[in-house]
C-alpha positions in Angstrom: 66.7 -45.9 28.3 63.8 -45.8 25.8 63.8 -47.6 22.5 64.8 -44.5 20.5 67.8 -43.8 22.7 68.8 -47.5 22.6 68.6 -47.5 18.7 70.5 -44.2 18.5 73.2 -45.6 20.9 73.4 -48.9 18.9 73.9 -46.9 15.6 76.6 -44.8 17.2 78.3 -47.8 18.7 78.3 -49.7 15.3 79.7 -46.6 13.6 82.5 -45.9 16.2 83.4 -49.4 17.4 82.8 -51.4 14.1 83.5 -48.7 11.6 80.2 -49.4 9.8 78.4 -46.3 8.4 75.8 -48.0 6.3 74.0 -51.1 7.4 70.8 -53.1 6.8 68.3 -52.9 9.6 68.4 -56.7 10.2 72.2 -56.7 10.3 72.0 -53.8 12.8 69.7 -55.8 15.0 72.2 -58.6 14.9 74.7 -56.4 16.8 72.2 -55.7 19.6 73.5 -58.5 22.0 77.1 -57.4 21.6 76.1 -53.8 22.2 74.2 -54.6 25.3 77.2 -56.5 26.7 79.3 -53.5 25.9 76.8 -51.3 27.8 77.1 -53.5 30.9 80.9 -53.6 30.7 81.1 -49.8 30.4 78.5 -48.9 33.0 78.9 -45.4 34.3 80.7 -45.5 37.7 81.6 -41.8 38.0 79.2 -38.9 38.5 79.5 -35.2 38.4 77.2 -32.8 40.2 77.0 -29.5 41.9 77.8 -30.3 45.6 77.1 -28.3 48.7 79.2 -28.9 51.8 77.1 -29.6 54.8 79.7 -28.1 57.1 80.7 -24.7 55.6 78.0 -24.3 52.9 80.5 -24.1 50.1 79.2 -25.1 46.7 81.3 -26.6 43.9 81.2 -29.1 41.0 82.7 -32.4 41.9 83.4 -35.6 40.0 83.1 -38.7 42.3 82.6 -42.4 42.3 79.0 -43.6 42.4 79.7 -45.3 45.7 81.0 -42.1 47.4 79.2 -40.9 50.5 81.6 -38.2 51.6 83.8 -35.8 49.7 86.6 -33.4 50.7 85.4 -29.8 50.6 87.9 -27.6 48.7 87.1 -24.7 51.0 87.3 -26.2 54.5 89.1 -29.5 53.7 86.9 -31.5 55.9 85.5 -34.9 54.8 81.9 -34.1 54.9 78.6 -35.6 53.8 77.3 -33.8 50.7 74.0 -32.8 49.3 73.4 -32.9 45.6 72.0 -29.5 44.4 70.4 -28.6 41.1 72.8 -27.1 38.6 
């Protein structure tokens, strides 16, 4: 995450979580540690990608936990290794 994305995320977080729509820059910076803690606590654990079954060749969009190594193919129903393909 670059600085611009981090600043934009901080501004959106202050607006949605704190209800603050107008804030001084120095006051905004004061929220940075709390925002970073929130980012860690809400770390993305689920992914979505176009998946291709390595058994039957079926392609579909799946949502899966970041630790997943196998998925059930909706076509052949086998638990197979998957390849991430470009969407």
